[in-house]
DSSP file (Angstrom, degrees, kcal/mol; ACC not computed):
  #  RESIDUE AA STRUCTURE BP1 BP2  ACC     N-H-->O    O-->H-N    N-H-->O    O-->H-N    TCO  KAPPA ALPHA  PHI   PSI    X-CA   Y-CA   Z-CA
    1    1 A M              0   0    0      0, 0.0     2,-0.3     0, 0.0     0, 0.0   0.000 360.0 360.0 360.0-170.0  105.3  110.0  126.6
    2    2 A F        -     0   0    0      4,-0.0     2,-0.5     5,-0.0     3,-0.1  -0.939 360.0-129.4-136.3 156.4  104.2  107.8  123.8
    3    3 A S     >  -     0   0    0     -2,-0.3     4,-2.7     1,-0.1     5,-0.3  -0.929  13.4-148.1-105.7 124.9  101.6  105.2  123.1
    4    4 A K  H  > S+     0   0    0     -2,-0.5     4,-2.7     1,-0.2     5,-0.2   0.913  99.8  49.2 -58.2 -42.8  102.9  102.0  121.6
    5    5 A E  H  > S+     0   0    0      2,-0.2     4,-2.4     1,-0.2    -1,-0.2   0.914 111.2  48.3 -66.2 -41.9   99.7  101.4  119.7
    6    6 A R  H  > S+     0   0    0      2,-0.2     4,-2.5     1,-0.2    -2,-0.2   0.931 114.1  46.5 -63.2 -45.7   99.6  104.9  118.3
    7    7 A L  H  X S+     0   0    0     -4,-2.7     4,-2.4     2,-0.2    -2,-0.2   0.903 112.5  49.7 -64.2 -41.5  103.2  104.8  117.2
    8    8 A H  H  X S+     0   0    0     -4,-2.7     4,-2.2    -5,-0.3    -1,-0.2   0.915 112.8  46.9 -63.8 -42.1  102.8  101.3  115.6
    9    9 A N  H  X S+     0   0    0     -4,-2.4     4,-2.2    -5,-0.2    -2,-0.2   0.891 111.4  51.4 -66.0 -38.9   99.7  102.5  113.7
   10   10 A E  H  X S+     0   0    0     -4,-2.5     4,-2.1     2,-0.2    -2,-0.2   0.890 109.5  50.6 -65.7 -38.0  101.5  105.6  112.6
   11   11 A L  H  X S+     0   0    0     -4,-2.4     4,-1.6     2,-0.2    -2,-0.2   0.932 110.4  48.9 -63.4 -45.2  104.4  103.6  111.3
   12   12 A I  H  < S+     0   0    0     -4,-2.2    -2,-0.2     1,-0.2    -1,-0.2   0.880 113.7  46.8 -63.1 -38.1  102.1  101.3  109.4
   13   13 A Q  H  < S+     0   0    0     -4,-2.2    -1,-0.2     1,-0.2    -2,-0.2   0.820 111.8  51.0 -73.3 -30.9  100.3  104.3  107.9
   14   14 A S  H  < S+     0   0    0     -4,-2.1     2,-0.4    -5,-0.2    -2,-0.2   0.729 107.6  58.9 -79.8 -22.4  103.6  106.1  107.0
   15   15 A T     <  -     0   0    0     -4,-1.6    87,-0.2    -5,-0.2    86,-0.1  -0.831  57.2-171.5-106.3 146.4  105.1  103.0  105.2
   16   16 A N        +     0   0    0     85,-1.4     2,-0.4    -2,-0.4    86,-0.2   0.235  62.7  85.9-120.0  12.7  103.4  101.4  102.2
   17   17 A M  S    S-     0   0    0     84,-1.6     2,-0.1    83,-0.1    -2,-0.1  -0.903  72.9-129.9-111.3 142.0  105.6   98.3  102.0
   18   18 A S     >  -     0   0    0     -2,-0.4     4,-2.5     1,-0.1     5,-0.2  -0.360  32.4-102.7 -79.1 169.3  105.1   95.2  104.0
   19   19 A A  H  > S+     0   0    0      1,-0.2     4,-2.3     2,-0.2     5,-0.2   0.861 124.3  52.9 -60.7 -35.3  107.9   93.6  106.0
   20   20 A V  H  > S+     0   0    0      2,-0.2     4,-2.3     1,-0.2    -1,-0.2   0.917 110.1  46.9 -65.8 -44.0  108.3   91.0  103.2
   21   21 A E  H  > S+     0   0    0      2,-0.2     4,-2.2     1,-0.2    -2,-0.2   0.897 112.7  49.3 -66.1 -40.3  108.6   93.7  100.5
   22   22 A L  H  X S+     0   0    0     -4,-2.5     4,-2.7     2,-0.2    -2,-0.2   0.912 110.5  50.4 -65.7 -41.8  111.1   95.7  102.6
   23   23 A R  H  X S+     0   0    0     -4,-2.3     4,-1.2     2,-0.2    -2,-0.2   0.925 110.8  49.1 -60.2 -45.5  113.2   92.6  103.2
   24   24 A A  H  < S+     0   0    0     -4,-2.3     4,-0.3     1,-0.2     3,-0.3   0.901 112.6  48.9 -62.0 -40.9  113.2   91.8   99.5
   25   25 A W  H >< S+     0   0    0     -4,-2.2     3,-1.7     1,-0.2     6,-0.5   0.921 107.8  52.9 -64.8 -44.8  114.3   95.4   98.7
   26   26 A L  H 3< S+     0   0    0     -4,-2.7    -1,-0.2     1,-0.3    -2,-0.2   0.729 104.3  58.3 -66.9 -20.4  117.1   95.4  101.3
   27   27 A R  T 3< S+     0   0    0     -4,-1.2    -1,-0.3    -3,-0.3    -2,-0.2   0.503  87.6  97.9 -85.5  -4.4  118.5   92.2   99.7
   28   28 A T  S <  S-     0   0    0     -3,-1.7     3,-0.1    -4,-0.3    -3,-0.0  -0.311  84.3-119.0 -76.8 167.9  118.9   93.9   96.3
   29   29 A D  S  > S+     0   0    0      1,-0.2     4,-0.7     2,-0.1    -1,-0.1   0.652 107.8  64.0 -79.3 -15.0  122.2   95.3   95.1
   30   30 A I  H  > S+     0   0    0      1,-0.2     4,-2.0    -5,-0.2     3,-0.3   0.858  86.0  68.9 -78.7 -36.5  120.6   98.8   94.8
   31   31 A A  H  > S+     0   0    0     -6,-0.5     4,-1.3     1,-0.2    -1,-0.2   0.892 102.9  42.7 -55.2 -47.9  119.8   99.4   98.5
   32   32 A P  H  > S+     0   0    0      0, 0.0     4,-1.5     0, 0.0    -1,-0.2   0.836 110.6  57.1 -69.8 -28.3  123.5   99.7   99.6
   33   33 A I  H  X S+     0   0    0     -4,-0.7     4,-2.1    -3,-0.3    -2,-0.2   0.888 102.8  55.2 -66.7 -37.7  124.4  101.8   96.6
   34   34 A T  H  X S+     0   0    0     -4,-2.0     4,-2.6     1,-0.2     7,-0.2   0.908 103.6  54.2 -60.3 -43.2  121.7  104.3   97.6
   35   35 A V  H  < S+     0   0    0     -4,-1.3    -1,-0.2     1,-0.2    -2,-0.2   0.886 112.5  44.4 -58.6 -39.6  123.3  104.7  101.1
   36   36 A A  H  < S+     0   0    0     -4,-1.5    -1,-0.2     1,-0.2    -2,-0.2   0.838 118.8  41.8 -74.3 -32.8  126.6  105.5   99.5
   37   37 A N  H  < S+     0   0    0     -4,-2.1     2,-0.5     1,-0.1    -2,-0.2   0.778 106.6  59.0 -89.3 -28.1  125.2  107.9   96.8
   38   38 A Y    ><  -     0   0    0     -4,-2.6     3,-1.7    -5,-0.2    -1,-0.1  -0.907  65.3-151.8-114.6 122.0  122.6  109.9   98.7
   39   39 A K  T 3  S+     0   0    0     -2,-0.5    -1,-0.1     1,-0.3    -4,-0.0   0.773  96.6  47.4 -64.1 -28.2  123.6  112.0  101.8
   40   40 A D  T 3  S+     0   0    0      2,-0.0    -1,-0.3    39,-0.0    39,-0.1   0.339  84.0 123.2 -94.8   6.8  120.2  111.8  103.5
   41   41 A A    <   -     0   0    0     -3,-1.7     2,-0.1    -7,-0.2    55,-0.1  -0.408  65.9-115.5 -69.1 142.0  119.8  108.0  103.0
   42   42 A P        -     0   0    0      0, 0.0    -1,-0.1     0, 0.0    -2,-0.0  -0.432  35.1-104.1 -71.2 152.3  119.3  105.9  106.1
   43   43 A S     >  -     0   0    0      1,-0.1     4,-2.0    -2,-0.1     5,-0.1  -0.344  25.5-115.3 -71.8 159.6  122.0  103.4  106.9
   44   44 A L  H  > S+     0   0    0      1,-0.2     4,-2.6     2,-0.2     5,-0.2   0.820 117.4  60.1 -66.3 -29.4  121.4   99.7  106.2
   45   45 A D  H  > S+     0   0    0      2,-0.2     4,-2.3     1,-0.2    -1,-0.2   0.926 106.1  47.1 -61.4 -43.6  121.5   99.1  110.0
   46   46 A Q  H  > S+     0   0    0      2,-0.2     4,-2.5     1,-0.2    -2,-0.2   0.908 112.2  49.9 -63.7 -41.5  118.6  101.5  110.4
   47   47 A S  H  X S+     0   0    0     -4,-2.0     4,-2.0     1,-0.2    -2,-0.2   0.899 111.8  47.5 -64.9 -40.6  116.7   99.8  107.6
   48   48 A N  H  X S+     0   0    0     -4,-2.6     4,-2.1     2,-0.2    -1,-0.2   0.874 111.0  51.1 -69.6 -36.0  117.3   96.4  109.1
   49   49 A K  H  X S+     0   0    0     -4,-2.3     4,-2.2     2,-0.2    -2,-0.2   0.903 109.3  51.7 -65.4 -40.0  116.2   97.5  112.5
   50   50 A L  H  X S+     0   0    0     -4,-2.5     4,-2.6     1,-0.2    -2,-0.2   0.905 107.5  52.8 -61.1 -41.4  113.1   99.0  111.0
   51   51 A L  H  X S+     0   0    0     -4,-2.0     4,-1.1     1,-0.2    -2,-0.2   0.915 108.4  50.0 -59.5 -44.4  112.4   95.6  109.3
   52   52 A T  H  < S+     0   0    0     -4,-2.1     3,-0.4     1,-0.2     4,-0.3   0.903 112.1  47.8 -62.1 -41.5  112.7   93.9  112.7
   53   53 A I  H >< S+     0   0    0     -4,-2.2     3,-1.5     1,-0.2    -2,-0.2   0.881 105.8  57.7 -67.7 -37.7  110.3   96.3  114.3
   54   54 A M  H 3< S+     0   0    0     -4,-2.6    -1,-0.2     1,-0.3    -2,-0.2   0.775 103.5  54.6 -63.3 -26.2  107.8   95.9  111.4
   55   55 A M  T 3< S+     0   0    0     -4,-1.1    -1,-0.3    -3,-0.4    -2,-0.2   0.534  95.0  90.9 -85.1  -6.4  107.7   92.2  112.1
   56   56 A K  S <  S-     0   0    0     -3,-1.5     2,-0.2    -4,-0.3    -3,-0.0  -0.528  75.8-122.0 -88.4 154.5  106.8   92.8  115.8
   57   57 A N    >>  -     0   0    0     -2,-0.2     3,-0.8     1,-0.1     4,-0.6  -0.494  33.9-104.5 -82.4 163.9  103.3   93.1  117.3
   58   58 A T  G >4 S+     0   0    0      1,-0.2     3,-1.1     2,-0.2    -1,-0.1   0.887 121.1  54.6 -56.9 -40.6  102.4   96.2  119.2
   59   59 A E  G 34 S+     0   0    0      1,-0.2    -1,-0.2   -54,-0.0   -55,-0.0   0.781 102.6  57.8 -66.9 -26.2  102.8   94.4  122.6
   60   60 A E  G <4 S+     0   0    0     -3,-0.8    -1,-0.2    -7,-0.1    -2,-0.2   0.592  80.1 113.0 -81.1 -11.2  106.3   93.3  121.7
   61   61 A L    <<  -     0   0    0     -3,-1.1     2,-0.2    -4,-0.6   -57,-0.1  -0.384  54.3-151.5 -67.3 136.1  107.6   96.9  121.2
   62   62 A T     >  -     0   0    0     -2,-0.1     4,-2.0     1,-0.1     5,-0.1  -0.475  31.1-102.5 -96.5 174.0  110.2   98.1  123.7
   63   63 A K  H  > S+     0   0    0      1,-0.2     4,-2.1     2,-0.2     5,-0.2   0.905 125.0  52.0 -62.2 -41.2  110.8  101.7  124.8
   64   64 A T  H  > S+     0   0    0      1,-0.2     4,-2.2     2,-0.2    -1,-0.2   0.885 107.0  52.8 -62.9 -39.7  113.9  101.8  122.5
   65   65 A D  H  > S+     0   0    0      2,-0.2     4,-2.7     1,-0.2    -1,-0.2   0.905 107.8  51.7 -62.0 -41.1  111.8  100.6  119.6
   66   66 A C  H  X S+     0   0    0     -4,-2.0     4,-2.1     2,-0.2    -2,-0.2   0.899 109.9  48.1 -65.6 -40.6  109.3  103.4  120.2
   67   67 A F  H  X S+     0   0    0     -4,-2.1     4,-1.9     2,-0.2    -1,-0.2   0.899 112.5  50.1 -64.2 -39.1  112.1  106.0  120.2
   68   68 A F  H  X S+     0   0    0     -4,-2.2     4,-2.5     2,-0.2    -2,-0.2   0.911 108.3  52.3 -64.9 -42.5  113.5  104.5  117.0
   69   69 A I  H  X S+     0   0    0     -4,-2.7     4,-2.7     1,-0.2    -1,-0.2   0.907 107.4  52.9 -59.9 -42.1  110.0  104.5  115.4
   70   70 A Q  H  X S+     0   0    0     -4,-2.1     4,-2.0     1,-0.2    -1,-0.2   0.918 110.5  46.7 -61.5 -42.2  109.7  108.2  116.2
   71   71 A S  H  X S+     0   0    0     -4,-1.9     4,-2.2     2,-0.2    -1,-0.2   0.899 112.5  50.0 -66.4 -39.0  113.0  109.0  114.6
   72   72 A I  H  X S+     0   0    0     -4,-2.5     4,-2.8     2,-0.2    -2,-0.2   0.908 108.7  52.2 -65.3 -42.4  112.1  106.9  111.5
   73   73 A L  H  X S+     0   0    0     -4,-2.7     4,-2.2     1,-0.2    -1,-0.2   0.910 111.1  47.6 -60.4 -42.6  108.7  108.7  111.2
   74   74 A Q  H  X S+     0   0    0     -4,-2.0     4,-2.5    -5,-0.2    -1,-0.2   0.894 111.5  50.9 -64.1 -39.4  110.6  112.1  111.3
   75   75 A R  H  X S+     0   0    0     -4,-2.2     4,-2.8     2,-0.2    -2,-0.2   0.908 110.0  48.8 -65.4 -42.7  113.1  110.8  108.7
   76   76 A I  H  X S+     0   0    0     -4,-2.8     4,-2.4     2,-0.2    -2,-0.2   0.927 112.9  47.9 -62.3 -45.1  110.3  109.6  106.3
   77   77 A K  H  X S+     0   0    0     -4,-2.2     4,-1.8    -5,-0.2    -2,-0.2   0.909 112.6  49.5 -61.7 -43.2  108.6  113.0  106.7
   78   78 A Y  H  X S+     0   0    0     -4,-2.5     4,-1.7     1,-0.2    -2,-0.2   0.935 112.3  46.6 -61.4 -48.6  111.9  114.8  106.1
   79   79 A L  H  < S+     0   0    0     -4,-2.8    -2,-0.2     1,-0.2    -1,-0.2   0.884 110.5  52.7 -64.6 -38.2  112.7  112.8  102.9
   80   80 A K  H  < S+     0   0    0     -4,-2.4     3,-0.4     1,-0.2    -1,-0.2   0.890 115.7  41.0 -63.7 -38.4  109.2  113.2  101.5
   81   81 A N  H  < S+     0   0    0     -4,-1.8     2,-0.4     1,-0.2    -1,-0.2   0.687 112.7  54.5 -85.2 -18.4  109.4  117.0  101.9
   82   82 A N     <  +     0   0    0     -4,-1.7    -1,-0.2    -5,-0.1     2,-0.1  -0.514  69.7 171.9-119.2  63.9  113.0  117.4  100.8
   83   83 A R        -     0   0    0     -3,-0.4     2,-0.1    -2,-0.4     7,-0.1  -0.443  42.6 -99.8 -68.1 141.8  113.2  115.8   97.4
   84   84 A S        -     0   0    0      5,-0.2    -1,-0.1     1,-0.1     9,-0.0  -0.388  21.0-147.2 -66.1 140.1  116.5  116.4   95.6
   85   85 A R  S    S+     0   0    0     -2,-0.1     2,-0.3    -3,-0.1    -1,-0.1   0.758  75.7  87.5 -78.5 -26.8  116.4  119.2   93.0
   86   86 A E  S >  S-     0   0    0      1,-0.1     3,-0.7     3,-0.0     4,-0.4  -0.577  74.2-141.5 -79.0 135.0  118.9  117.4   90.7
   87   87 A G  G >  S+     0   0    0     -2,-0.3     3,-1.0     1,-0.2     4,-0.5   0.844  99.2  57.6 -64.1 -34.8  117.4  115.0   88.3
   88   88 A Y  G 3  S+     0   0    0      1,-0.2     4,-0.4     2,-0.1     3,-0.2   0.748 105.5  51.2 -70.6 -21.3  120.2  112.5   88.6
   89   89 A A  G <> S+     0   0    0     -3,-0.7     4,-2.1     1,-0.2    -1,-0.2   0.498  84.6  89.4 -92.3  -4.4  119.6  112.2   92.4
   90   90 A R  H <> S+     0   0    0     -3,-1.0     4,-2.5    -4,-0.4     5,-0.2   0.902  86.5  50.3 -61.6 -42.1  115.9  111.6   92.1
   91   91 A L  H  > S+     0   0    0     -4,-0.5     4,-2.7    -3,-0.2    -1,-0.2   0.904 110.5  49.7 -64.3 -40.6  116.4  107.8   91.9
   92   92 A D  H  > S+     0   0    0     -4,-0.4     4,-2.0     2,-0.2    -1,-0.2   0.870 109.7  52.1 -65.2 -35.1  118.6  107.8   95.0
   93   93 A W  H  X S+     0   0    0     -4,-2.1     4,-1.8     2,-0.2    -2,-0.2   0.930 111.4  46.7 -63.2 -46.0  115.9  109.9   96.8
   94   94 A E  H  X S+     0   0    0     -4,-2.5     4,-2.0     1,-0.2    10,-0.3   0.922 112.9  49.1 -61.0 -44.9  113.3  107.3   95.9
   95   95 A N  H  X S+     0   0    0     -4,-2.7     4,-2.0     1,-0.2    -1,-0.2   0.821 105.4  57.7 -67.2 -30.8  115.5  104.5   96.9
   96   96 A S  H  X S+     0   0    0     -4,-2.0     4,-0.6     2,-0.2    -1,-0.2   0.912 107.9  47.2 -63.9 -41.7  116.2  106.2  100.3
   97   97 A L  H ><>S+     0   0    0     -4,-1.8     5,-2.6     1,-0.2     3,-1.0   0.881 108.7  54.9 -66.0 -36.9  112.5  106.2  101.0
   98   98 A R  H ><5S+     0   0    0     -4,-2.0     3,-2.1     1,-0.3    -2,-0.2   0.886 100.3  59.8 -61.8 -37.4  112.3  102.6   99.9
   99   99 A N  H 3<5S+     0   0    0     -4,-2.0    -1,-0.3     1,-0.3    -2,-0.2   0.727 107.1  48.1 -63.1 -19.2  115.0  101.8  102.5
  100  100 A L  T <<5S-     0   0    0     -3,-1.0    -1,-0.3    -4,-0.6    -2,-0.2   0.250 128.2 -97.7-104.2  10.4  112.5  103.2  105.1
  101  101 A G  T < 5S+     0   0    0     -3,-2.1   -84,-1.6     1,-0.2   -85,-1.4   0.631  88.7 115.4  88.5  13.3  109.6  101.1  103.8
  102  102 A F      < -     0   0    0     -5,-2.6     2,-0.7   -87,-0.2    -2,-0.2  -0.956  46.3-162.5-120.7 115.8  107.9  103.8  101.6
  103  103 A D    >   -     0   0    0     -2,-0.5     3,-0.9     1,-0.2    -8,-0.1  -0.859   4.8-161.6 -99.4 114.8  107.8  103.1   97.8
  104  104 A V  T 3  S+     0   0    0     -2,-0.7    -1,-0.2   -10,-0.3    -9,-0.0   0.850  90.8  49.4 -61.4 -36.9  107.1  106.3   95.9
  105  105 A K  T 3  S+     0   0    0      2,-0.1     2,-0.5   -11,-0.1    -1,-0.2   0.547  84.3 105.7 -84.5  -7.8  106.0  104.4   92.8
  106  106 A K  S <  S-     0   0    0     -3,-0.9     2,-0.3     1,-0.1    -3,-0.0  -0.612  71.4-130.5 -77.5 126.1  103.6  102.0   94.6
  107  107 A Q        -     0   0    0     -2,-0.5     2,-0.6     1,-0.1    -2,-0.1  -0.553  10.7-128.4 -79.5 136.8  100.1  103.0   93.9
  108  108 A I        -     0   0    0     -2,-0.3    -1,-0.1     1,-0.0   -92,-0.0  -0.760  26.6-131.0 -84.2 123.7   97.7  103.4   96.8
  109  109 A K        -     0   0    0     -2,-0.6     3,-0.1     1,-0.1     2,-0.0  -0.594  20.1-122.0 -79.0 129.9   94.7  101.4   96.0
  110  110 A P        -     0   0    0      0, 0.0     3,-0.1     0, 0.0    -1,-0.1  -0.364  36.1 -94.6 -67.6 150.3   91.4  103.3   96.5
  111  111 A A        -     0   0    0      1,-0.1     2,-0.2    -2,-0.0     0, 0.0  -0.355  46.0-104.0 -63.7 142.6   88.9  101.8   98.9
  112  112 A R        -     0   0    0     -3,-0.1     2,-0.5     1,-0.1    -1,-0.1  -0.452  30.9-122.6 -69.2 138.0   86.3   99.6   97.3
  113  113 A K        -     0   0    0     -2,-0.2     2,-0.6    -3,-0.1    -1,-0.1  -0.698  22.8-142.6 -81.6 129.6   83.0  101.1   96.9
  114  114 A V        -     0   0    0     -2,-0.5     2,-0.4     1,-0.0    -1,-0.0  -0.812  10.2-135.5 -96.4 126.7   80.4   99.0   98.6
  115  115 A K        -     0   0    0     -2,-0.6     2,-0.6     1,-0.0    -1,-0.0  -0.666  15.3-142.1 -82.5 131.3   77.0   98.8   96.9
  116  116 A A        -     0   0    0     -2,-0.4     2,-0.6     2,-0.0    -1,-0.0  -0.809  12.0-163.0 -95.3 127.4   74.1   99.2   99.2
  117  117 A Y              0   0    0     -2,-0.6    -2,-0.0     1,-0.1     0, 0.0  -0.945 360.0 360.0-112.0 121.1   71.1   97.1   98.5
  118  118 A F              0   0    0     -2,-0.6    -1,-0.1     0, 0.0    -2,-0.0   0.403 360.0 360.0-112.4 360.0   67.9   98.1  100.1
């Protein structure tokens, strides 16, 4: 079985875009073009369903949502590991990951170092 809390946390860790950022991305003209150009791109329906799930609390997740999250996590892992070899398809590969809430170009901010005063 699955734990809603574990799956929700795993989704948050696997994506680096907030729900607001994902919504803004999906409203651009580029997101649908990516679906048409890249064979492994998620459909816009999947991306919109992911957006809806990202806006939910852990308690609000249904069994169907949890199965969907599992498939999205597998898809993100697959896309990260199977980058296109052709240079012209690299942008579509990046945009496919953006459609799933992961921005390749977004820098992960290092944790702030806390100074200890004794």
